[in-house]
C-alpha positions in Angstrom: 6.2 -15.5 5.0 3.2 -13.3 5.8 0.5 -12.6 3.4 1.8 -9.0 2.3 5.0 -10.5 1.5 3.8 -13.6 -0.3 1.3 -11.1 -2.2 4.4 -8.9 -3.3 6.4 -11.9 -4.4 3.7 -12.9 -6.4 3.2 -9.6 -8.1 7.0 -9.8 -8.7 7.0 -13.2 -10.2 4.0 -12.3 -12.5 6.0 -9.2 -13.8 3.2 -6.8 -12.4 6.1 -4.5 -10.7 9.4 -3.9 -11.8 11.9 -6.6 -10.6 14.1 -4.2 -8.6 11.1 -2.9 -6.3 11.6 -3.4 -2.9 8.9 -4.1 -0.4 9.0 -1.3 2.4 7.9 -2.0 5.9 5.4 0.9 5.5 3.5 3.1 3.1 1.6 6.1 3.9 -1.1 8.3 2.3 -1.2 12.0 3.1 0.8 14.8 3.5 1.1 15.1 7.5 1.6 12.6 10.0 -2.0 13.4 11.2 -3.6 13.2 8.0 -1.8 9.8 7.6 -2.9 8.5 10.9 -6.5 9.7 9.9 -6.5 7.9 6.4 -5.0 4.7 7.9 -8.0 4.8 10.3 -10.5 4.9 7.5 -8.8 2.2 5.7 -8.8 0.0 8.7 -12.4 0.7 9.4 -13.3 -0.3 5.9 -14.4 3.0 5.0 -11.9 4.1 2.4 -9.6 2.3 0.1 -6.5 3.1 -1.9 -7.3 4.4 -5.2 -6.1 7.0 -7.8 -8.2 9.6 -9.3 -6.9 11.7 -12.4 -7.3 15.4 -12.1 
């Protein structure tokens, strides 16, 4: 089991996410493919992390 699947399984077992949640093979941030690629590059470079901000 890879690290992501292991982390996901632990979250399921801890009840941190609903039991019927499925692990998808990919997630994307951004509204266009170009923006998604740019944001992914920033995450991989360590310049950005996933977070949510209230409006």
